[in-house]
Structure formats: C-alpha cells, structure tokens
C-alpha positions as CSV (number, residue, x, y, z in Angstrom):
1,X,51.7,16.2,-7.3
2,X,49.3,16.9,-4.4
3,X,45.9,15.1,-4.6
4,X,43.0,17.6,-4.6
5,X,40.2,17.3,-2.2
6,X,37.0,15.6,-3.5
7,X,35.2,18.9,-2.7
8,X,37.0,20.3,-5.7
9,X,35.3,17.9,-8.2
10,X,32.4,15.8,-6.7
11,X,29.9,18.8,-6.5
12,X,30.8,20.1,-9.9
13,X,30.8,16.7,-11.5
14,X,27.2,15.9,-10.4
15,X,26.1,19.5,-11.3
16,X,27.5,18.8,-14.8
17,X,25.6,15.5,-14.8
18,X,22.3,17.0,-13.9
19,X,22.3,20.1,-16.2
20,X,22.1,18.3,-19.6
21,X,19.5,15.7,-18.4
22,X,17.1,18.4,-17.2
23,X,17.6,20.4,-20.4
24,X,16.9,17.4,-22.6
25,X,14.0,16.1,-20.6
26,X,12.3,19.2,-19.2
27,X,13.6,22.5,-20.7
28,X,12.9,21.1,-24.2
29,X,9.2,20.9,-23.3
30,X,9.1,24.6,-22.3
31,X,11.1,25.6,-25.4
32,X,8.9,23.7,-27.9
33,X,5.7,25.0,-26.2
34,X,6.8,28.6,-26.4
35,X,7.9,28.0,-30.1
36,X,4.3,26.9,-30.9
37,X,4.7,23.1,-31.4
38,X,1.6,21.1,-30.8
39,X,1.1,19.0,-27.6
40,X,1.0,15.8,-29.7
41,X,4.3,16.5,-31.3
42,X,5.9,17.6,-28.1
43,X,5.0,14.5,-26.2
44,X,5.7,12.1,-29.0
45,X,9.1,13.3,-30.1
46,X,10.5,14.4,-26.7
47,X,9.5,11.0,-25.2
48,X,11.9,9.4,-27.7
49,X,14.7,11.3,-26.0
50,X,14.4,8.8,-23.1
51,X,15.7,6.1,-25.4
52,X,19.4,6.6,-24.7
53,X,18.8,6.0,-21.0
54,X,16.6,2.9,-21.8
55,X,19.4,1.3,-23.8
56,X,22.3,2.7,-21.7
57,X,23.2,-0.8,-20.3
58,X,23.9,-2.0,-23.9
59,X,26.9,0.3,-24.3
60,X,28.0,0.9,-20.7
61,X,30.6,-1.9,-20.8
62,X,32.3,-0.2,-23.7
63,X,32.9,2.9,-21.7
64,X,35.0,0.7,-19.4
65,X,36.7,-1.0,-22.4
66,X,37.6,2.1,-24.4
67,X,39.7,4.9,-22.8
68,X,39.4,6.0,-19.2
69,X,36.3,7.3,-17.4
70,X,38.1,10.6,-16.8
71,X,38.6,10.9,-20.6
72,X,34.9,10.2,-21.2
73,X,33.8,12.7,-18.6
74,X,35.8,15.6,-20.0
75,X,35.1,15.0,-23.6
76,X,31.4,14.3,-23.0
77,X,31.1,17.6,-21.2
78,X,32.8,19.5,-24.1
79,X,30.6,17.6,-26.6
80,X,27.5,18.5,-24.5
81,X,28.5,22.2,-24.6
82,X,29.0,22.1,-28.3
83,X,25.6,20.4,-28.7
84,X,23.8,23.0,-26.7
85,X,25.4,25.7,-28.9
86,X,24.1,23.7,-31.8
87,X,20.6,23.9,-30.5
88,X,21.0,27.7,-30.1
89,X,22.0,28.0,-33.7
90,X,19.0,26.0,-35.0
91,X,16.3,27.9,-33.1
92,X,16.1,31.0,-35.4
93,X,15.7,28.9,-38.5
94,X,12.5,27.9,-40.2
95,X,13.2,24.1,-39.6
96,X,14.1,24.6,-36.0
97,X,11.9,21.6,-34.7
98,X,13.6,18.9,-36.9
99,X,17.1,20.2,-36.6
100,X,17.0,20.9,-32.8
101,X,15.5,17.5,-32.2
102,X,18.4,15.9,-34.0
103,X,20.8,17.8,-31.8
104,X,18.8,16.9,-28.7
105,X,19.3,13.3,-29.7
106,X,23.0,13.8,-29.7
107,X,22.8,15.5,-26.3
108,X,20.7,12.6,-24.9
109,X,23.2,10.0,-26.0
110,X,26.1,12.1,-24.7
111,X,24.4,12.8,-21.4
112,X,23.7,9.1,-20.9
113,X,27.3,8.2,-21.7
114,X,28.5,10.9,-19.3
115,X,26.3,9.4,-16.5
116,X,28.0,6.0,-17.0
117,X,31.5,7.5,-16.8
118,X,30.7,9.8,-13.9
119,X,29.1,7.2,-11.7
120,X,32.0,4.8,-12.4
121,X,34.6,7.4,-11.7
122,X,32.9,8.3,-8.4
123,X,33.7,4.7,-7.2
124,X,37.2,4.8,-8.5
125,X,38.2,8.2,-7.4
126,X,37.0,7.9,-3.8
127,X,37.6,5.5,-0.9
128,X,34.5,3.7,0.5
129,X,34.5,6.1,3.4
130,X,34.6,9.1,1.0
131,X,31.8,7.5,-1.1
132,X,29.5,7.4,1.9
133,X,30.5,10.9,3.0
134,X,29.8,12.5,-0.4
135,X,26.7,10.5,-1.4
136,X,24.5,13.3,0.0
137,X,26.7,16.0,-1.6
138,X,26.4,14.5,-5.1
139,X,22.6,14.3,-4.7
140,X,22.4,17.8,-3.5
141,X,24.3,19.3,-6.4
142,X,22.3,17.2,-8.8
143,X,19.2,18.8,-7.4
144,X,20.9,22.2,-7.7
145,X,21.5,21.5,-11.3
146,X,17.8,20.6,-11.7
147,X,16.8,24.0,-10.2
148,X,19.3,25.7,-12.4
149,X,18.1,24.0,-15.6
150,X,14.4,23.8,-14.9
151,X,14.1,27.1,-13.0
152,X,16.9,29.6,-13.6
153,X,17.3,29.0,-17.3
154,X,13.6,29.2,-17.8
155,X,13.5,32.4,-15.9
156,X,16.4,33.7,-18.0
157,X,14.6,32.8,-21.2
158,X,11.4,34.5,-20.0
159,X,13.3,37.7,-19.1
160,X,15.0,37.7,-22.5
161,X,11.6,37.1,-24.2
162,X,10.3,40.3,-22.5
163,X,13.4,42.4,-23.3
164,X,14.0,41.2,-26.9
165,X,10.4,40.6,-27.9
166,X,11.5,37.6,-30.0
167,X,11.0,34.1,-28.6
168,X,13.5,32.2,-30.8
169,X,16.3,34.8,-30.2
170,X,15.6,34.7,-26.4
171,X,15.9,30.9,-26.3
172,X,18.9,30.9,-28.5
173,X,20.7,33.2,-26.1
174,X,19.6,30.9,-23.2
175,X,21.1,27.9,-24.8
176,X,24.3,29.7,-25.5
177,X,24.6,30.4,-21.8
178,X,24.0,26.7,-21.1
179,X,26.6,25.8,-23.6
180,X,29.2,28.0,-22.0
181,X,28.3,26.4,-18.6
182,X,29.0,22.9,-19.9
183,X,32.2,23.8,-21.8
184,X,33.4,25.6,-18.6
185,X,32.7,22.4,-16.6
186,X,34.7,20.3,-19.2
187,X,37.7,22.6,-19.1
188,X,37.6,22.8,-15.3
189,X,37.4,19.0,-14.9
190,X,40.3,18.5,-17.3
191,X,42.4,20.3,-14.6
192,X,41.0,19.1,-11.3
193,X,39.8,15.5,-11.8
194,X,42.2,13.0,-10.2
195,X,43.9,10.3,-12.1
196,X,43.2,7.0,-10.2
197,X,45.5,4.2,-11.1
198,X,42.5,1.9,-11.5
199,X,40.9,4.2,-14.1
200,X,42.1,2.2,-17.0
201,X,40.6,1.2,-20.3
202,X,39.5,-2.3,-19.1
203,X,36.1,-3.6,-17.9
204,X,36.9,-3.4,-14.2
205,X,33.2,-3.3,-13.1
206,X,31.6,-5.4,-15.8
207,X,33.4,-8.7,-15.9
208,X,33.9,-10.2,-12.5
209,X,30.5,-11.0,-10.8
210,X,31.7,-10.3,-7.3
211,X,33.1,-6.9,-8.2
212,X,29.7,-5.7,-9.4
213,X,28.2,-3.6,-6.7
214,X,31.0,-4.2,-4.2
215,X,32.9,-1.5,-2.3
216,X,35.6,0.5,-4.1
217,X,38.4,-1.5,-2.5
218,X,37.3,-4.5,-4.5
219,X,36.8,-2.4,-7.6
220,X,40.4,-1.3,-7.2
221,X,41.6,-4.9,-7.4
222,X,40.4,-5.1,-11.0
223,X,43.9,-5.7,-12.2
224,X,43.7,-9.2,-10.7
225,X,40.9,-10.2,-13.1
226,X,42.2,-12.8,-15.5
227,X,43.5,-11.4,-18.8
228,X,40.9,-13.5,-20.7
229,X,38.1,-11.8,-18.9
230,X,39.5,-8.4,-19.9
231,X,39.1,-9.1,-23.6
232,X,35.9,-8.0,-25.5
233,X,34.6,-11.6,-25.6
234,X,35.0,-11.9,-21.9
235,X,33.1,-8.7,-21.4
236,X,30.3,-10.0,-23.7
237,X,30.0,-13.2,-21.8
238,X,29.8,-11.4,-18.5
239,X,27.2,-9.1,-19.9
240,X,25.1,-11.9,-21.2
241,X,25.3,-13.7,-17.8
242,X,24.2,-10.6,-16.0
243,X,21.2,-10.1,-18.2
244,X,20.2,-13.8,-18.0
245,X,20.4,-13.8,-14.2
246,X,18.3,-10.6,-14.0
247,X,15.3,-12.4,-15.5
248,X,15.8,-15.5,-13.4
249,X,15.4,-13.7,-10.1
250,X,12.5,-14.4,-7.8
251,X,9.4,-12.3,-8.6
252,X,11.0,-11.2,-11.9
253,X,7.6,-10.7,-13.6
254,X,6.1,-8.7,-10.7
255,X,9.3,-6.6,-10.6
256,X,9.1,-5.8,-14.3
257,X,5.4,-4.7,-14.1
258,X,6.3,-2.5,-11.1
259,X,9.2,-0.9,-12.9
260,X,7.1,-0.2,-16.0
261,X,3.7,0.8,-14.5
262,X,4.3,2.3,-11.0
263,X,4.8,5.7,-12.6
264,X,2.2,5.4,-15.4
265,X,0.3,8.5,-14.3
266,X,3.5,10.5,-13.8
267,X,4.9,9.5,-17.2
268,X,1.9,11.1,-18.9
269,X,1.6,14.0,-16.5
270,X,5.2,15.0,-16.8
271,X,4.8,15.6,-20.6
272,X,1.6,17.7,-20.3
273,X,2.0,19.6,-17.0
274,X,4.2,22.3,-18.6
275,X,2.0,22.8,-21.7
276,X,-1.0,23.0,-19.3
277,X,0.7,25.8,-17.4
278,X,1.6,27.7,-20.6
279,X,-1.5,27.2,-22.7
280,X,-4.1,30.0,-22.7
281,X,-7.3,29.7,-20.7
282,X,-9.2,29.5,-23.9
283,X,-7.3,26.3,-24.7
284,X,-7.9,25.0,-21.2
285,X,-4.5,26.0,-19.7
286,X,-3.5,28.5,-17.1
287,X,-1.8,31.0,-19.3
288,X,1.3,31.5,-17.2
289,X,4.3,33.4,-18.5
290,X,7.7,31.8,-19.0
291,X,9.0,33.4,-15.8
292,X,6.1,32.1,-13.8
293,X,6.5,28.6,-15.2
294,X,10.2,28.7,-14.3
295,X,9.5,29.7,-10.7
296,X,6.5,27.4,-10.2
297,X,7.8,24.3,-11.9
298,X,11.5,24.8,-11.6
299,X,11.8,26.3,-8.1
300,X,8.8,25.7,-6.0
301,X,8.1,22.3,-7.5
302,X,11.8,21.1,-7.1
303,X,11.9,22.2,-3.5
304,X,8.7,20.1,-2.8
305,X,10.3,17.2,-4.7
306,X,13.5,17.4,-2.7
307,X,11.7,17.7,0.7
308,X,9.5,14.7,-0.2
309,X,12.5,12.7,-1.1
310,X,14.3,13.6,2.2
311,X,11.2,12.7,4.3
312,X,10.8,9.4,2.4
313,X,14.4,8.4,3.0
314,X,14.1,9.2,6.8
315,X,10.9,7.3,7.0
316,X,12.3,4.1,5.4
317,X,15.5,4.4,7.4
318,X,13.4,4.2,10.6
319,X,10.8,1.6,9.8
320,X,11.9,-0.1,6.5
321,X,10.5,0.0,3.0
322,X,7.7,-2.5,3.5
323,X,6.2,-0.5,6.4
324,X,6.0,2.7,4.3
325,X,5.2,1.1,1.0
326,X,1.5,1.8,0.9
327,X,1.6,5.3,2.4
328,X,4.1,6.1,-0.4
329,X,1.8,4.7,-3.0
330,X,-1.0,7.0,-1.8
331,X,1.5,9.9,-1.6
332,X,2.6,9.5,-5.3
333,X,-1.0,9.0,-6.5
334,X,-3.5,11.2,-4.6
335,X,-1.8,14.6,-5.1
336,X,-2.3,14.3,-8.9
337,X,-5.8,15.5,-8.2
338,X,-4.5,19.0,-7.9
339,X,-4.3,19.1,-11.7
340,X,-8.0,18.2,-11.9
341,X,-8.7,21.0,-9.4
342,X,-6.6,23.5,-11.3
343,X,-8.3,22.7,-14.6
344,X,-11.7,23.3,-13.1
345,X,-10.8,26.5,-11.3
346,X,-11.3,29.6,-13.4
347,X,-8.3,32.0,-13.3
348,X,-6.6,30.5,-10.2
349,X,-4.3,32.8,-8.3
350,X,-0.6,32.3,-8.8
351,X,0.0,31.5,-5.1
352,X,-2.7,28.8,-5.4
353,X,-1.0,27.3,-8.4
354,X,2.3,27.3,-6.6
355,X,0.8,25.6,-3.6
356,X,-0.8,22.9,-5.8
357,X,2.5,22.2,-7.6
358,X,4.4,22.1,-4.3
359,X,1.9,19.6,-2.9
360,X,2.0,17.4,-6.0
361,X,5.8,17.3,-6.1
362,X,6.1,16.8,-2.3
363,X,3.9,13.7,-2.6
364,X,5.8,12.6,-5.7
365,X,9.1,12.9,-4.0
366,X,7.9,10.9,-1.0
367,X,6.3,8.2,-3.1
368,X,9.2,8.0,-5.6
369,X,11.4,6.9,-2.7
370,X,9.6,3.5,-2.7
371,X,10.3,3.1,-6.4
372,X,14.0,3.8,-6.2
373,X,14.5,1.7,-3.1
374,X,12.7,-1.3,-4.7
375,X,15.1,-1.1,-7.6
376,X,18.0,-1.4,-5.2
377,X,16.2,-4.2,-3.4
378,X,15.6,-6.2,-6.6
379,X,19.2,-5.6,-7.8
380,X,20.8,-7.0,-4.7
381,X,23.2,-10.0,-5.0
382,X,25.6,-11.1,-7.8
383,X,25.8,-8.6,-10.7
384,X,24.3,-5.9,-8.5
385,X,25.7,-3.0,-10.6
386,X,24.6,-4.5,-13.9
387,X,21.2,-5.4,-12.6
388,X,20.6,-1.9,-11.2
389,X,21.6,-0.5,-14.6
390,X,18.9,-2.8,-16.2
391,X,16.4,-1.6,-13.6
392,X,17.0,2.0,-14.5
393,X,16.6,1.1,-18.2
394,X,13.1,-0.3,-17.5
395,X,12.5,2.8,-15.4
396,X,13.3,5.0,-18.4
397,X,11.2,2.8,-20.6
398,X,8.2,3.2,-18.2
399,X,8.5,6.9,-18.7
400,X,9.1,6.9,-22.4
401,X,6.3,4.7,-23.8
402,X,3.3,6.3,-22.0
403,X,4.7,9.8,-22.5
404,X,4.7,9.3,-26.3
405,X,0.9,9.2,-26.4
406,X,0.2,11.7,-23.7
407,X,0.0,14.7,-26.1
408,X,-2.4,12.8,-28.4
409,X,-4.6,11.9,-25.5
410,X,-4.6,15.4,-24.1
411,X,-5.7,16.9,-27.4
412,X,-8.3,14.2,-27.8
413,X,-9.8,14.6,-24.3
414,X,-8.9,18.2,-23.4
415,X,-7.1,19.1,-20.2
416,X,-9.9,18.4,-17.8
417,X,-10.7,14.9,-18.9
418,X,-7.0,14.2,-19.5
419,X,-6.3,14.8,-15.8
420,X,-9.3,12.7,-14.8
421,X,-7.8,9.9,-16.9
422,X,-4.5,10.4,-15.0
423,X,-6.3,9.8,-11.8
424,X,-7.7,6.6,-13.3
425,X,-4.2,5.5,-14.2
426,X,-3.3,5.5,-10.5
427,X,-5.1,2.2,-10.3
428,X,-2.2,0.7,-12.1
429,X,0.2,2.0,-9.5
430,X,-1.8,0.3,-6.7
431,X,-2.2,-2.9,-8.7
432,X,1.5,-3.5,-9.4
433,X,2.4,-2.6,-5.9
434,X,0.1,-5.3,-4.5
435,X,2.2,-7.9,-6.4
436,X,5.4,-7.2,-4.5
437,X,6.9,-9.2,-1.7
438,X,9.5,-7.3,0.3
439,X,11.7,-8.3,3.3
440,X,10.4,-6.3,6.3
441,X,13.9,-5.6,7.4
442,X,15.0,-4.0,4.1
443,X,15.9,-0.3,4.5
444,X,15.6,-0.4,8.2
445,X,18.6,0.9,10.2
446,X,20.4,-2.0,11.9
447,X,22.7,-1.9,14.9
C-alpha cells in the first residue's frame, strides 16, 4: 500500500488538536457569560478545566503502554466529538451549568490525552527531516484551529442568537457543528494516518533516558530497549527517575517560580477579558455583541498573537534568548495597560477596541516566546521529553490557580481596579525573570 504524504494528515491532526483545547479553555467563557453565569463562577470552575493539562505527565506513559498512538488519536477525536454533542444537549436544560461542566471535564481529559498521542505520533510517523519541515505547518494549523474555535464558532453563535432569538438554542447548534467537525476528523484520520512499525503499545519514549528528546531515528530503535524496561515496573522506575532529576537541576527553584509566576497577570486577565467585553457599560464592561467579541478576540487578537510569536522567534534566532529576555518581559507586561485604558474610556469605538486588543496580543505573543524557549532551555539534557512535559504541567498550573480567584477579585474590585491590580501583578513577572541565568548562546543561530 502506497504511503500517503504527511500533507494529508499533519495539518488536519494539529487542527484537530487545537479545536477542543480552544473550545474548553476559551469558548466556554463566552458561552457561560452569554448564559448569565457570574464572573466568580466562570473563573473558578473553568480554571479547574486546566487540571488535565497540569497532571498530564502522570498518565502520559500509559498512552505509550496501552494500544498504539494511532488508536488513541482516532478514538479520542471520536470521543471529543461525542462530548461536544453532549454539551449541545445540556444547554437547553435548567441545570445546564453543572451538566455542561461535567462534560467539559471529559472533554479536557480527552483533549489532553489526544495531545500526548498526537505529539508522540508526529515523531514516529515522520523522519527527522520531515519533522523539521512540518514544524511550522503544525503550528500554523494549530493557530487556524484557534481562529476557528475562538473566532468563527463565536461568530456563528452570535449569528444564530440573532436569527433564533434564543441563546441556549443558538449555542446548542454551534456545539453540534463543532461535534460534527471532530467526528469528521476522527473518521478521516482512521483512513489516512500511517501505521508506523514503531507505533506499538510499549513505552518507546518513556523508558530509555537517551531516547527522551532524541531525533526520531533513535525513537525508532525502541525495539532494542531491554524487555525488562518495557514492563510497567520499568516504566514506573523510569518515570520516577525523570521526576527526581527534574528537581535536581541547576536553578530548579528559580525555574519553578518563573514557570508559575511569569504569566501571573495573564492568568487572571485571560479569565476576565471576555466577560469585560460582553458585560454592559452599567456593569463596567464594553457591551459588545457575541459577533463583535468573536471578531475582536478570536480574529484580530489571534492575528496579533501570531505576529508577535513570529517576531519573537526571529529575534531570538538572530541574537539569542538572553539578549531579548528583558524586552520580551516589557512586551508581555506593558500592553496590559490597554485594559485600564478601555475601562476608563466611555463608549470606546469598536475600531479602538480592536486596536487595543491587537496591541495587547501582539505584545503577549512576543513576550510569550521567552517563556516557551526557557522551558526548552531548562528541559535540555537527559529525560528531555519527560522534563518538558513536567514544565508544561507547571505552565498549566500557573494559569489555573490565579485564574480560579480572578472572577472573585473582579467582582470585589470592579473592572477598573481589577485591571489596575493586573498591572501591579506584572511586578511578579519582572521579579522571577531577574532570578534566571541563561547561556548567552542559547537560541542563537550557529554556523
């Protein structure tokens, strides 16, 4: 049977990876705000949805141990589609908040599991040359999924709200569309995903230290790992070794503080920015419609975020991470002031709102580059893959915990003082960055 080109599955795989994440983490905020849930409840309960990504490293070895990654990808996409349909069924009910949250929990765990399988399959299904060639493609289609989930689906829900006159029915139809999209992806990938000989139900990337983070050629040699290491007890010992060595690295304390606190302002802002856009001017918000939120936050904002990330990558590639570290700290912190400005501006024009959101997301994208590259920097060495997974777990924890209290703080302070508080939290970003020691050559292009 002829092997299909990676173009037939890499773009769609990472589109399917991005859609459920943005639905769980962002679309749910718009949904609950439109359904009349309080800011305190929105921030508290949706923040808990970060938990599967926090504890993802705990069960990621078992995705290697049980079945193949191809099996996990297909069935997780079908399960995600069924879960989105489940959300759609719950919205017209009187207990929609509790029941939809339960389904969102299922979606979050399924999405995190899908991430593990998809990222592992990417290494197994492609040669090292193809991995380098398609790394930009996978990021691009993940961004397209973000625009589709955070922008187009919100625009669709807003249009249906206008035409049907019923918010629950409009959002129910929107989630049925999303469900069809994920089920379609699952059926499509069941046909086109390759079947690498190394995609077996054994811990090929979690047992042997030198294989963690190595090129795919070494991953493909997993069959040479001793049989004892393939057993569950061997997997457990390797996992414990990886965790122990993570906390024994140089500057471990400073690294943990950086992972948890660098995005302290954004962790709170991310939960309250959408409610601020939707709330009426009498409540301190901007009173935007659902369509306007979808365009401003899900399209203009995402474009700014993407451009900022591209510029950040180019800058670090030229001069190294250490050279651009402090400009990136300023870039991720200073633009947060646009929310203070918007909260004090009476009836701001929509173009001004879009310009402010674009500026804030552009700075965030540029500054976030430093964060992600530092995670890679800290994870280098033995157990690189496992250490990076632990880093991303702390990254998710740094977003979850502050986000849980963001709604309570906003309702206590009001939007204006809440955004002033956010600017004060940027001091934590500067403080933890000052603790870091980074090799000047890291990230810089070499001969």
